[in-house]
C-alpha positions as CSV (number, residue, x, y, z in Angstrom):
1,M,-47.4,-43.4,44.0
2,Q,-48.6,-44.2,47.5
3,W,-48.5,-48.0,46.8
4,L,-44.8,-47.6,46.1
5,R,-44.2,-46.1,49.5
6,K,-46.3,-48.8,51.1
7,T,-44.4,-51.6,49.4
8,R,-41.1,-49.9,50.1
9,L,-40.1,-50.4,46.5
10,D,-37.2,-48.3,45.6
11,L,-38.2,-47.4,42.0
12,P,-34.8,-45.9,40.9
13,L,-33.1,-49.1,42.2
14,A,-35.6,-51.2,40.3
15,L,-34.9,-49.3,37.1
16,I,-31.2,-49.7,37.7
17,A,-31.6,-53.4,38.1
18,L,-33.7,-53.6,34.9
19,L,-30.9,-51.7,33.1
20,A,-28.4,-54.2,34.4
21,A,-30.6,-57.1,33.3
22,F,-30.9,-55.7,29.9
23,L,-27.2,-55.1,29.5
24,N,-26.4,-58.5,30.8
25,G,-29.1,-60.6,29.2
26,Y,-30.5,-59.1,26.1
27,G,-29.8,-61.4,23.1
28,I,-28.2,-64.2,25.0
29,W,-30.8,-66.6,23.6
30,N,-29.1,-66.3,20.3
31,E,-25.9,-67.9,21.6
32,Q,-25.4,-71.5,20.5
33,Y,-22.4,-72.7,22.4
34,A,-21.2,-69.5,24.2
35,N,-17.6,-70.4,25.4
36,S,-17.8,-73.9,24.1
37,Y,-14.9,-75.2,26.2
38,Y,-16.9,-74.6,29.3
39,T,-20.2,-75.5,27.8
40,A,-18.8,-78.9,26.8
41,A,-17.8,-79.4,30.5
42,V,-21.4,-78.6,31.6
43,A,-22.7,-81.2,29.1
44,S,-20.2,-83.7,30.4
45,M,-21.0,-82.9,34.1
46,L,-24.6,-83.6,33.5
47,Q,-23.8,-87.3,32.7
48,S,-22.4,-88.4,36.0
49,F,-21.6,-87.3,39.5
50,H,-17.9,-88.2,38.9
51,N,-17.7,-85.7,36.0
52,F,-19.8,-83.2,38.0
53,F,-17.5,-83.3,41.0
54,Y,-14.2,-83.0,39.1
55,G,-15.4,-80.6,36.4
56,S,-14.6,-83.0,33.6
57,F,-14.3,-81.5,30.1
58,D,-15.4,-84.8,28.4
59,P,-18.0,-87.4,29.3
60,G,-15.3,-90.0,29.6
61,G,-13.7,-88.3,32.5
62,F,-10.3,-87.9,30.7
63,V,-9.3,-84.3,31.6
64,T,-10.8,-81.4,33.5
65,V,-11.2,-77.9,32.5
66,D,-8.6,-75.4,33.7
67,K,-10.7,-73.9,36.6
68,P,-12.3,-75.3,39.7
69,P,-15.9,-76.5,39.3
70,V,-18.0,-74.4,41.6
71,V,-19.4,-72.0,38.9
72,F,-19.8,-74.9,36.5
73,W,-21.8,-76.7,39.2
74,I,-24.2,-73.7,39.1
75,Q,-24.2,-73.7,35.3
76,T,-24.9,-77.5,35.3
77,A,-27.9,-76.9,37.6
78,S,-29.2,-74.3,35.1
79,A,-28.6,-76.7,32.2
80,A,-30.4,-79.5,34.1
81,L,-33.5,-77.2,34.3
82,F,-33.4,-75.7,30.8
83,G,-31.3,-78.0,28.7
84,V,-27.8,-77.4,27.4
85,H,-27.9,-74.2,25.4
86,G,-25.7,-71.1,25.2
87,W,-28.2,-69.0,27.0
88,S,-28.8,-71.6,29.8
89,V,-25.1,-71.6,30.8
90,I,-24.9,-67.8,30.5
91,L,-28.0,-67.2,32.5
92,P,-26.4,-67.7,36.0
93,Q,-23.7,-65.1,35.2
94,A,-26.3,-62.6,33.8
95,L,-28.3,-63.0,37.0
96,A,-25.1,-62.7,39.1
97,G,-24.4,-59.4,37.4
98,V,-27.8,-58.1,38.5
99,G,-27.3,-59.5,41.9
100,S,-24.0,-57.6,42.2
101,V,-25.8,-54.4,41.4
102,L,-28.3,-55.0,44.2
103,L,-25.6,-56.0,46.6
104,M,-23.7,-52.8,45.8
105,Y,-26.8,-50.8,46.8
106,A,-27.1,-52.8,50.1
107,L,-23.4,-52.3,50.9
108,V,-23.3,-48.5,50.4
109,K,-26.7,-47.5,51.8
110,P,-26.3,-48.1,55.5
111,T,-23.3,-45.7,55.8
112,F,-23.6,-43.3,52.9
113,G,-27.3,-43.1,52.3
114,Q,-29.8,-44.1,49.7
115,G,-28.7,-41.5,47.1
116,A,-25.1,-42.7,47.2
117,A,-26.3,-46.3,47.1
118,R,-28.4,-45.8,44.0
119,L,-25.5,-44.1,42.2
120,A,-23.0,-46.8,43.2
121,A,-25.4,-49.4,41.9
122,L,-25.8,-47.5,38.6
123,V,-22.1,-47.1,38.1
124,L,-21.6,-50.9,38.6
125,A,-24.5,-51.6,36.1
126,C,-22.8,-49.2,33.6
127,T,-19.3,-50.6,33.9
128,P,-18.6,-51.9,30.4
129,I,-16.6,-55.0,31.3
130,A,-19.1,-56.0,34.0
131,A,-21.8,-56.1,31.4
132,A,-19.6,-57.8,28.8
133,V,-18.4,-60.7,31.0
134,S,-21.9,-61.2,32.4
135,R,-23.1,-62.1,28.9
136,T,-20.8,-65.1,28.8
137,N,-20.3,-68.4,30.7
138,N,-16.9,-67.2,31.9
139,I,-16.5,-67.3,35.7
140,D,-15.8,-63.7,36.6
141,S,-19.3,-62.3,37.0
142,M,-20.2,-65.0,39.5
143,L,-16.9,-64.5,41.3
144,V,-17.6,-60.8,41.8
145,F,-21.1,-61.6,43.1
146,A,-19.6,-64.0,45.6
147,L,-17.0,-61.5,46.8
148,L,-19.6,-58.9,47.2
149,A,-21.7,-61.3,49.2
150,G,-18.6,-62.0,51.4
151,T,-18.3,-58.2,51.8
152,W,-21.9,-57.9,53.0
153,L,-21.1,-60.6,55.6
154,L,-17.9,-58.8,56.6
155,F,-19.6,-55.5,57.1
156,R,-22.5,-57.1,59.0
157,G,-20.1,-59.1,61.1
158,V,-18.2,-56.0,62.1
159,R,-21.3,-54.1,63.0
160,R,-22.7,-57.0,65.1
161,K,-19.3,-58.0,66.5
162,S,-20.1,-61.5,65.3
163,L,-17.1,-63.7,64.8
164,W,-19.3,-66.3,63.1
165,L,-20.3,-63.8,60.4
166,L,-16.7,-62.8,59.9
167,M,-15.7,-66.4,59.5
168,A,-18.5,-66.8,57.0
169,A,-17.2,-63.8,55.1
170,F,-13.7,-65.2,54.7
171,A,-15.2,-68.6,53.9
172,V,-17.0,-67.0,50.9
173,V,-13.6,-65.7,49.7
174,G,-12.5,-69.4,50.0
175,L,-15.5,-70.3,47.9
176,G,-14.3,-67.7,45.3
177,F,-10.9,-69.5,45.3
178,N,-12.8,-72.6,44.2
179,M,-14.3,-70.5,41.4
180,K,-11.2,-68.9,40.0
181,M,-8.4,-69.6,42.4
182,L,-5.9,-66.8,43.3
183,Q,-7.9,-64.1,41.5
184,A,-10.4,-64.3,44.4
185,Y,-7.5,-63.4,46.8
186,L,-7.2,-59.9,45.3
187,V,-9.7,-58.8,47.9
188,L,-7.9,-60.2,50.9
189,P,-5.9,-56.9,51.7
190,A,-9.3,-55.2,52.0
191,F,-10.9,-58.0,54.1
192,Y,-8.0,-58.2,56.5
193,L,-7.7,-54.4,56.8
194,F,-11.3,-54.0,57.5
195,Y,-11.3,-56.8,60.1
196,L,-8.4,-55.1,61.9
197,I,-9.8,-51.6,62.0
198,G,-13.4,-52.4,62.2
199,Y,-13.8,-55.4,64.6
200,R,-13.9,-53.6,68.0
201,V,-12.8,-56.2,70.5
202,N,-9.7,-56.4,72.7
203,W,-6.5,-57.4,71.0
204,K,-6.5,-60.9,72.5
205,K,-9.9,-61.6,71.0
206,K,-8.9,-59.9,67.8
207,L,-5.9,-62.0,67.3
208,A,-7.8,-65.2,68.1
209,G,-10.5,-64.1,65.7
210,L,-7.8,-63.4,63.1
211,A,-6.6,-67.0,63.4
212,A,-10.2,-68.2,63.1
213,V,-11.1,-66.2,60.0
214,T,-7.8,-67.3,58.3
215,A,-8.6,-70.9,59.2
216,S,-12.0,-70.5,57.7
217,L,-10.5,-69.1,54.5
218,L,-8.0,-71.8,54.1
219,L,-10.3,-74.7,55.0
220,V,-12.8,-73.7,52.3
221,S,-10.1,-72.7,49.8
222,L,-8.2,-76.0,50.0
223,S,-11.1,-78.4,50.6
224,W,-11.8,-79.3,46.9
225,P,-8.1,-79.1,45.7
226,V,-6.8,-81.3,48.5
227,I,-9.5,-83.9,48.0
228,V,-8.8,-84.0,44.3
229,D,-5.0,-84.2,44.7
230,M,-5.4,-87.0,47.2
231,V,-7.4,-89.2,44.8
232,P,-5.2,-91.6,42.9
233,A,-4.6,-90.3,39.4
234,D,-6.0,-93.4,37.7
235,Q,-9.3,-92.8,39.5
236,R,-10.0,-89.3,38.4
237,P,-9.5,-87.0,35.3
238,Y,-6.2,-85.3,34.6
239,V,-6.2,-81.8,36.0
240,G,-6.3,-79.7,32.8
241,S,-3.7,-77.1,32.1
242,S,-1.5,-78.4,34.9
243,Q,1.9,-79.9,34.3
244,T,1.9,-82.3,37.3
245,N,-1.7,-83.4,37.4
246,S,-2.2,-81.3,40.6
247,V,-4.9,-78.8,41.4
248,L,-2.6,-77.0,43.8
249,E,0.1,-76.7,41.1
250,L,-2.6,-75.3,38.8
251,A,-3.8,-72.8,41.4
252,F,-0.4,-71.4,42.4
253,G,1.3,-71.8,39.0
254,Y,-0.8,-71.4,35.8
255,N,-3.7,-69.7,37.6
256,G,-1.5,-68.0,40.2
257,V,2.0,-66.6,40.0
258,S,2.2,-67.0,36.2
259,R,-0.5,-64.4,35.8
260,L,1.8,-61.9,37.5
261,T,5.1,-62.9,35.9
262,G,3.8,-63.8,32.5
263,D,6.0,-67.0,32.7
264,R,3.9,-69.6,31.0
265,G,6.3,-72.4,31.1
266,T,7.3,-74.6,34.0
267,G,10.6,-75.1,35.7
268,G,11.4,-71.4,35.3
269,G,11.2,-71.6,31.5
270,N,10.0,-68.5,29.7
271,G,6.4,-68.7,28.5
272,G,6.0,-69.7,24.9
273,D,9.3,-71.5,24.4
274,G,7.9,-74.9,25.3
275,G,10.8,-75.5,27.5
276,G,10.7,-77.4,30.8
277,G,7.4,-79.1,29.8
278,G,5.7,-75.8,29.1
279,R,2.9,-75.3,26.6
280,G,3.5,-74.9,22.9
281,M,3.8,-71.4,21.6
282,M,0.7,-71.2,19.5
283,N,-1.7,-73.1,21.6
284,M,-5.0,-71.5,22.7
285,Q,-6.0,-70.8,26.3
286,P,-9.4,-71.4,27.8
287,G,-11.3,-68.2,28.1
288,G,-9.8,-67.0,24.9
289,G,-6.7,-66.0,23.1
290,M,-3.6,-67.7,22.0
291,D,-1.3,-69.4,24.5
292,D,2.0,-67.7,25.2
293,A,2.9,-66.1,21.9
294,A,-0.2,-64.8,20.2
295,N,-1.0,-61.7,22.2
296,G,-3.5,-60.0,20.0
297,A,-4.0,-62.6,17.3
298,A,-7.1,-64.5,18.2
299,S,-7.9,-67.1,15.6
300,R,-11.1,-68.6,14.2
301,Q,-12.3,-72.0,13.2
302,D,-15.6,-70.9,11.8
303,G,-14.3,-68.7,9.0
304,M,-15.2,-65.4,10.7
305,Q,-12.2,-63.0,10.4
306,P,-10.9,-61.2,13.4
307,P,-10.7,-57.4,13.1
308,Q,-8.1,-55.5,11.3
309,N,-7.0,-53.9,14.5
310,D,-4.3,-52.5,16.6
311,S,-3.1,-54.1,19.8
312,S,-6.1,-52.8,21.6
313,G,-8.3,-55.2,19.8
314,Q,-10.5,-52.5,18.3
315,S,-11.6,-52.9,14.8
316,G,-11.8,-50.5,11.9
317,A,-9.6,-47.3,11.7
318,Q,-8.1,-47.4,15.1
319,P,-5.9,-45.2,17.2
320,T,-2.2,-45.8,17.8
321,P,-1.7,-47.3,21.2
322,R,-1.0,-44.8,24.0
323,D,2.6,-46.1,24.4
324,G,3.4,-44.6,21.0
325,R,4.8,-47.7,19.4
326,A,4.2,-48.0,15.7
327,Q,2.8,-51.2,14.5
328,P,4.2,-53.4,11.8
329,E,2.4,-53.2,8.5
330,G,0.5,-55.9,6.7
331,G,0.1,-58.2,9.7
332,Q,3.8,-59.1,9.8
333,M,5.6,-60.2,12.9
334,P,8.3,-58.1,14.5
335,Q,11.7,-59.2,13.2
336,A,13.7,-59.2,16.4
337,G,13.4,-61.1,19.6
338,Q,10.7,-63.5,18.3
339,N,11.0,-67.2,17.9
340,R,9.5,-69.7,15.6
341,Q,7.9,-72.9,16.6
342,D,11.0,-74.8,15.5
343,G,13.2,-72.7,17.8
344,G,14.8,-70.6,15.1
345,Q,14.4,-66.9,14.4
346,M,11.5,-65.4,12.5
347,P,11.8,-65.3,8.7
348,E,12.5,-61.9,7.2
349,G,9.4,-59.8,7.5
350,G,8.4,-61.4,10.7
351,Q,6.0,-64.0,9.3
352,M,5.8,-67.4,10.9
353,R,4.9,-70.9,10.0
354,Q,4.3,-73.7,12.4
355,D,6.2,-76.4,10.5
356,G,9.5,-74.6,10.7
357,G,9.3,-73.7,7.1
358,G,9.2,-70.4,5.3
359,Q,6.6,-67.6,5.3
360,M,3.0,-67.7,6.2
361,P,0.5,-67.8,3.4
362,E,-0.4,-64.3,2.1
363,G,-2.2,-62.4,4.7
364,G,-0.5,-64.1,7.6
365,Q,-3.4,-66.6,8.0
366,M,-3.4,-69.2,10.7
367,R,-5.6,-71.8,12.2
368,Q,-6.6,-71.9,15.8
369,D,-4.1,-74.7,16.5
370,G,-1.4,-72.6,15.1
371,Q,-1.4,-74.2,11.7
372,T,-1.6,-72.0,8.6
373,R,-4.7,-71.7,6.5
374,Q,-5.2,-71.4,2.8
375,D,-9.0,-70.9,2.9
376,G,-9.2,-67.3,3.9
377,G,-10.4,-67.9,7.4
378,G,-8.7,-67.0,10.7
379,Q,-6.5,-64.1,9.5
380,L,-4.2,-62.5,11.9
381,P,-4.9,-58.9,13.0
382,Q,-3.3,-56.3,10.8
383,D,-0.8,-55.4,13.5
384,G,0.4,-59.0,13.8
385,Q,1.7,-58.1,17.3
386,M,2.6,-61.2,19.2
387,N,4.9,-60.4,22.1
388,R,5.8,-63.3,24.3
389,G,5.6,-63.1,28.0
390,G,4.1,-59.6,28.1
391,G,7.4,-58.1,29.0
392,Q,9.3,-55.7,26.8
393,G,6.5,-54.5,24.7
394,G,2.8,-54.5,25.0
395,G,1.2,-57.0,27.3
396,M,-0.2,-60.3,26.3
397,F,-3.6,-60.5,24.6
398,G,-3.6,-56.8,23.7
399,T,-3.5,-55.6,27.3
400,G,-1.2,-52.6,26.8
401,T,2.3,-51.8,28.1
402,K,3.2,-52.5,31.8
403,G,3.4,-49.3,33.9
404,V,1.6,-46.8,36.1
405,F,-0.7,-45.7,33.3
406,R,-1.5,-49.1,31.8
407,L,-5.2,-48.9,32.9
408,F,-5.5,-45.6,31.0
409,Q,-4.0,-46.9,27.7
410,T,-6.3,-47.4,24.8
411,E,-6.0,-51.2,25.2
412,L,-7.7,-51.3,28.6
413,S,-9.2,-47.9,29.3
414,G,-12.7,-48.6,27.9
415,Q,-13.3,-51.6,30.2
416,A,-13.4,-50.3,33.8
417,S,-11.4,-47.0,34.1
418,W,-14.1,-44.4,33.3
419,M,-14.9,-43.3,36.8
420,I,-11.5,-43.8,38.5
421,P,-10.8,-40.0,39.0
422,F,-14.2,-39.5,40.6
423,A,-13.7,-42.5,42.9
424,F,-10.3,-41.3,44.2
425,I,-11.4,-37.7,44.6
426,G,-14.5,-38.9,46.3
427,A,-12.5,-41.1,48.7
428,A,-10.3,-38.1,49.4
429,G,-13.4,-36.1,50.3
430,V,-14.5,-38.8,52.8
431,L,-11.1,-39.2,54.3
432,A,-10.6,-35.4,54.6
433,S,-12.5,-35.5,57.9
434,I,-10.6,-38.4,59.5
435,R,-9.1,-37.7,62.9
436,R,-7.3,-40.0,65.3
437,R,-10.1,-40.0,67.7
438,N,-12.9,-39.7,65.1
439,I,-12.7,-42.6,62.8
440,T,-16.2,-43.2,61.5
441,E,-17.8,-46.1,59.6
442,A,-17.5,-44.0,56.5
443,H,-13.8,-43.8,57.0
444,K,-13.4,-47.5,57.6
445,E,-15.5,-48.5,54.6
446,T,-13.6,-46.1,52.4
447,A,-10.4,-47.7,53.5
448,F,-11.9,-51.1,52.7
449,W,-12.8,-50.1,49.1
450,L,-9.4,-48.4,48.6
451,A,-7.7,-51.5,49.9
452,W,-9.6,-53.5,47.2
453,L,-9.0,-51.0,44.4
454,V,-5.4,-50.0,44.8
455,P,-3.8,-53.5,45.0
456,G,-6.0,-54.5,42.0
457,M,-4.8,-51.6,40.0
458,I,-1.2,-52.4,40.9
459,F,-1.6,-56.0,39.9
460,F,-3.1,-55.2,36.5
461,S,-0.5,-52.5,35.9
462,I,2.4,-55.0,36.2
463,A,0.8,-58.4,35.4
464,G,2.2,-60.3,32.4
465,F,-0.8,-62.5,31.7
466,F,-4.4,-61.6,32.0
467,H,-7.4,-61.0,29.8
468,H,-9.5,-57.8,29.5
469,Y,-12.5,-59.3,31.4
470,Y,-10.4,-59.8,34.5
471,L,-10.8,-56.1,35.1
472,I,-14.3,-56.7,36.4
473,M,-12.4,-57.1,39.7
474,L,-12.0,-53.3,39.8
475,A,-15.6,-52.5,39.1
476,P,-17.0,-52.9,42.7
477,P,-14.6,-50.5,44.5
478,I,-14.8,-47.9,41.7
479,A,-18.6,-48.0,41.8
480,A,-18.8,-47.9,45.6
481,M,-16.4,-45.0,45.9
482,S,-18.0,-43.1,43.1
483,G,-21.5,-43.3,44.7
484,A,-20.2,-42.7,48.2
485,G,-17.9,-40.0,47.0
486,W,-20.7,-38.2,45.2
487,M,-22.6,-38.0,48.5
488,E,-19.7,-36.6,50.5
489,L,-18.5,-34.2,47.8
490,W,-22.0,-32.9,47.3
491,R,-22.4,-32.4,51.1
492,R,-19.1,-30.4,51.3
493,Y,-20.1,-28.4,48.2
494,R,-23.5,-27.6,49.7
495,E,-22.1,-26.7,53.1
496,N,-19.2,-24.6,51.9
497,A,-16.7,-26.8,53.7
498,G,-13.6,-24.8,53.2
499,W,-11.2,-25.8,50.4
500,T,-13.0,-29.1,50.0
501,V,-15.9,-27.3,48.4
502,W,-14.0,-27.4,45.1
503,L,-13.5,-31.2,45.2
504,F,-16.9,-31.8,43.6
505,P,-16.4,-29.7,40.4
506,A,-12.8,-30.9,40.3
507,A,-14.0,-34.5,40.3
508,V,-16.4,-33.9,37.5
509,A,-13.9,-32.0,35.4
510,A,-11.1,-34.5,35.9
511,T,-13.4,-37.5,35.1
512,A,-14.8,-35.7,32.0
513,A,-11.3,-34.9,30.8
514,L,-10.1,-38.5,31.2
515,Q,-13.2,-39.8,29.4
516,W,-12.5,-37.5,26.5
517,Y,-9.0,-38.9,26.4
518,F,-10.5,-42.4,26.2
519,V,-13.1,-41.6,23.5
520,Q,-11.0,-39.3,21.3
521,P,-9.0,-42.1,19.6
522,Y,-12.3,-43.3,18.1
523,D,-13.0,-40.1,16.3
524,S,-12.1,-41.8,13.0
525,Q,-15.1,-44.1,13.6
526,F,-17.6,-41.8,15.3
527,G,-16.5,-38.4,14.2
528,S,-15.0,-35.9,16.5
529,G,-18.5,-34.8,17.7
530,W,-18.8,-37.8,20.1
531,S,-15.6,-37.1,22.0
532,M,-16.3,-33.3,22.0
533,A,-19.8,-34.0,23.4
534,V,-18.3,-36.0,26.2
535,A,-15.9,-33.2,27.0
536,A,-18.5,-30.5,26.6
537,A,-21.1,-32.2,28.8
538,G,-18.6,-32.8,31.6
539,G,-17.0,-29.4,31.2
540,A,-20.4,-27.7,31.3
541,A,-21.4,-29.5,34.5
542,A,-18.1,-28.6,36.2
543,G,-18.3,-25.0,35.0
544,F,-21.8,-24.7,36.3
545,L,-20.8,-25.9,39.7
546,I,-17.9,-23.5,39.8
547,L,-19.8,-20.5,38.6
548,A,-22.7,-21.2,41.0
549,K,-20.3,-21.3,43.9
550,L,-18.5,-18.1,42.8
551,L,-21.9,-16.3,42.5
552,K,-23.1,-17.8,45.7
553,K,-26.1,-19.4,44.0
554,T,-27.9,-22.3,45.5
555,V,-27.6,-25.5,43.4
556,P,-30.5,-28.0,43.7
557,A,-29.7,-31.6,44.4
558,A,-31.1,-32.6,41.0
559,A,-28.4,-30.5,39.3
560,A,-25.7,-32.3,41.4
561,V,-27.1,-35.6,40.3
562,L,-27.2,-34.5,36.7
563,A,-23.6,-33.5,36.9
564,F,-22.8,-37.0,38.0
565,L,-25.0,-38.7,35.4
566,V,-23.4,-37.0,32.4
567,L,-20.2,-38.9,33.4
568,L,-22.0,-42.2,32.8
569,I,-23.0,-41.4,29.1
570,A,-19.8,-42.8,27.6
571,P,-19.5,-45.9,29.8
572,L,-23.1,-46.7,29.3
573,Y,-22.6,-46.7,25.5
574,W,-19.5,-48.9,25.9
575,A,-21.5,-51.2,28.2
576,A,-24.1,-51.6,25.4
577,T,-21.6,-52.4,22.7
578,P,-21.7,-56.2,23.3
579,I,-25.4,-56.0,22.3
580,T,-25.0,-53.7,19.4
581,Y,-21.7,-55.0,18.0
582,G,-21.5,-58.5,19.5
583,Q,-18.5,-59.9,21.3
584,S,-16.2,-62.9,21.8
585,A,-17.6,-65.6,24.0
586,Q,-14.0,-66.6,25.0
587,L,-12.5,-63.1,25.2
588,P,-15.4,-60.8,26.3
589,Q,-14.6,-57.1,26.2
590,A,-16.6,-54.0,25.6
591,G,-16.2,-51.3,23.0
592,P,-16.9,-50.6,19.3
593,G,-15.9,-53.4,16.9
594,T,-16.3,-56.3,19.4
595,S,-18.3,-58.3,16.8
596,S,-15.1,-59.6,15.3
597,R,-12.7,-59.8,18.3
598,G,-11.5,-63.2,18.8
599,G,-14.4,-65.0,17.3
600,G,-17.6,-64.4,19.1
601,F,-20.8,-62.6,18.0
602,V,-24.4,-62.5,18.9
603,G,-25.9,-65.6,17.5
604,G,-22.6,-67.2,16.9
605,R,-20.7,-70.1,18.4
606,G,-18.1,-68.0,20.0
607,G,-15.7,-68.9,17.2
608,E,-13.6,-71.5,18.8
609,S,-15.4,-74.8,17.9
610,A,-15.6,-76.9,14.8
611,S,-18.9,-78.5,13.7
612,I,-20.0,-82.0,13.7
613,D,-19.0,-84.1,10.7
614,E,-22.1,-86.3,10.4
615,G,-20.4,-88.8,8.1
616,L,-17.7,-89.3,10.6
617,Y,-20.1,-89.6,13.5
618,Q,-22.3,-92.1,11.7
619,Y,-19.2,-94.2,10.8
620,L,-17.8,-94.2,14.4
621,T,-21.1,-95.0,16.0
622,A,-21.7,-97.9,13.6
623,H,-18.3,-99.4,14.3
624,Q,-18.2,-98.8,18.0
625,T,-17.6,-102.0,20.0
626,G,-17.9,-100.9,23.6
627,E,-15.0,-98.5,23.9
628,T,-15.2,-95.7,26.5
629,F,-14.4,-93.0,24.0
630,L,-16.0,-92.6,20.6
631,F,-12.7,-91.3,19.3
632,A,-9.6,-89.3,20.4
633,T,-8.6,-86.1,18.8
634,T,-5.6,-83.7,18.8
635,R,-7.6,-80.6,19.5
636,Y,-10.3,-79.8,22.1
637,N,-12.4,-77.8,19.7
638,T,-12.9,-80.8,17.5
639,A,-14.3,-82.6,20.4
640,V,-16.7,-79.8,21.6
641,P,-19.7,-80.3,19.2
642,Y,-19.8,-84.1,19.7
643,I,-19.8,-83.6,23.5
644,I,-22.5,-80.8,23.5
645,E,-24.8,-82.0,20.8
646,K,-24.3,-85.8,20.9
647,G,-23.2,-86.4,24.5
648,A,-20.4,-88.4,23.1
649,A,-17.2,-89.2,25.0
650,V,-14.5,-87.7,22.9
651,M,-10.9,-87.5,24.2
652,A,-8.9,-84.4,23.8
653,M,-5.5,-86.0,24.1
654,G,-3.5,-82.9,25.1
655,G,-6.3,-81.1,27.0
656,Y,-7.3,-77.6,26.0
657,S,-3.9,-76.4,24.7
658,G,-3.0,-79.7,23.1
659,S,0.2,-79.9,25.2
660,D,-0.9,-81.1,28.6
661,P,1.4,-84.0,29.4
662,I,-1.4,-86.4,30.0
663,L,-0.4,-89.3,27.8
664,T,2.7,-91.2,27.0
665,E,3.1,-93.8,24.3
666,E,3.0,-96.4,27.1
667,S,-0.2,-95.1,28.7
668,L,-1.8,-94.7,25.3
669,T,-0.8,-98.3,24.4
670,A,-2.5,-99.4,27.7
671,M,-5.7,-97.5,26.9
672,V,-6.0,-99.1,23.5
673,A,-5.2,-102.6,25.0
674,E,-7.9,-102.1,27.6
675,G,-10.4,-101.3,25.0
676,K,-11.0,-97.7,26.0
677,V,-10.3,-96.1,22.6
678,K,-9.5,-97.4,19.1
679,Y,-10.3,-94.5,16.8
680,F,-8.1,-91.4,16.5
681,L,-8.8,-88.3,14.4
682,I,-5.6,-86.6,13.3
683,S,-5.8,-83.1,11.9
684,N,-4.6,-82.8,8.3
685,N,-2.5,-79.8,9.5
686,G,-0.7,-81.6,12.3
687,G,-1.1,-83.4,15.6
688,P,-1.0,-82.4,19.2
689,G,1.2,-79.5,20.3
690,G,3.7,-79.3,23.1
691,G,6.1,-81.9,21.9
692,S,3.6,-84.7,21.8
693,S,4.2,-85.4,18.1
694,G,5.5,-88.8,19.3
695,L,1.9,-89.8,20.1
696,T,0.9,-88.9,16.5
697,Q,3.7,-91.0,15.2
698,W,2.7,-93.9,17.4
699,I,-0.9,-93.6,16.2
700,T,0.1,-93.5,12.5
701,S,2.6,-96.3,12.8
702,H,0.3,-98.7,14.8
703,G,-3.0,-97.7,13.2
704,K,-4.8,-98.3,10.0
705,A,-5.9,-95.2,8.1
706,I,-9.6,-95.4,7.2
707,S,-10.4,-94.6,3.6
708,E,-11.8,-91.1,3.4
709,S,-14.6,-92.4,1.2
710,E,-16.0,-94.4,4.2
711,Y,-16.6,-91.3,6.4
712,G,-16.1,-88.2,4.3
713,G,-12.6,-87.2,5.4
714,S,-13.3,-83.6,5.8
715,S,-12.3,-83.5,9.5
716,G,-8.9,-85.0,9.1
717,T,-7.4,-88.5,8.8
718,L,-9.1,-91.2,10.9
719,Y,-7.0,-94.1,12.2
720,E,-8.2,-97.3,13.8
721,V,-5.7,-98.8,16.3
722,T,-6.1,-102.3,17.5
723,L,-3.4,-104.2,19.3
724,D,-3.6,-107.9,18.5
């Protein structure tokens, strides 16, 4: 082992990093498209710098994806090296997850020591949602890595009294804004607090520095959005998922305030009613889930059925949600307070059609675009719960009921909440020694992590619109305070530090009890032995610590570490479920039954894309006469495989949701007249959503329907529009 000491290799840290690499990366080579909406953008961005800079969804530069392009720039670099594959666009996020674990170690070690740093890194590696989202090409894993890198610069800048490093730290948060917009700003309370209490210069310099770091933040944050908004609209793609073709409106509306309020419309309209130019009720959102109305009812295009589940999204025989609400039977919709697509009330029984007609087909089946299915695919979850706006009942997308205990409800508890009691009790242990004239680095860093964690918990407790994987934002502060808290609680326990000696066993007992509460609802799947084992292991560890102290026996450090490690058994299992069960590429979350949630599975497409119709493709390429777009379609998922596999420019006329107000009849007429597009594929189950049926009528009235025998006809009705 001398060679290890000579090379200064921290073997436990290396093993933790390998664990993170396994949880983040094992099996990603089986993914075909991953989240195909974003993979299509990467394929398009490879074709030109124009597409690369704007983050265009399609090679023709018609519309962007719904997020800024920085993470997609990184994914595009990976795809340029390895080709466009599911695993090549996932790889950067998997590596970012491992990098975050290493950064956690580097952040905790200088102040709290190596043991605390190792445990903090291990907690982050074992956080279920961190592992789940790192296995997809969603943005959040890379965002957390960037924010932790910014934290490292912040801590280093304070220690060195370097304003340049502090400005760089805030600039990295601005970079995070160009990854996922206002979600990056959840860390700003912590950054500003640490700057104010940690940067030890006189107040004049501190205020000047405050202006400088804020300027750095805003300059980097707004650089790309302002540039894009200043470019004339006819010289760039439409900003996807915006209502005014503006990045700033997207940032502060759909990707900003709307996440908190759950208001998905524009002009103050309620989400889901389509009013004020808002999105259609049953549209799908990038990153997963149905837009506005369909909270738990993820749909499928590939014929894989979503789980028979409760609002938590768990499959199989599942627990009743913690809020105690009984679910409707048979997948029916609630009868009261719900609207149909045609603006009327739900039919008796709560079932819904998209055409304003009567009931859904038996089983409540529906297509991803909101159209009903007869082929047995894409069934609604058994509960059929589809609250609009995340207000009065459970939150959108199965995220539980708003309130103080939302993060501990079955819907969310398994993602990131496992170690919250230990983190808070550990923080209390650190802060117990704070005095007005004795504020140490440990106190300041604890305040930093709490200022990251508490606002985040508040946001997710009251927010109307977010997905499970957003909870990765809570993982770093929980991990940091768990590791640092263990070191402080163990020191106080070992040194018999008054009443605080009991904080260590209390933290173990409280955390074990909460974990039993999280696991117990799954007894119907696992048997009661699993939850009882979690409780027994934690209870035994806490009991041992209490008994040893009462008997004045010496407890070895290894036993204290073991008492902590038993608390990671359940979260580690949950973190491994995306490997053992599979998960959704669009809606990643951890926990048993993820193989059928929302459509993703190991080796699958992610469930949100159609497949190439070879007959249609051959016909279109044979009859192409120099148009920019091979064809235009009413749904993004129809375009995806042609973009990824063929590199074809396919226009999604309404963007992701089908309801972006990109085209009018006049602008579409101009595009046809200019020779940019002449073929239109209209779904047999309807056209674009969001009130754009006028476009479909224009196409059908001005176009010639191509005989199905010429191209197969399985994908819909093909129209050729030429204006002579």
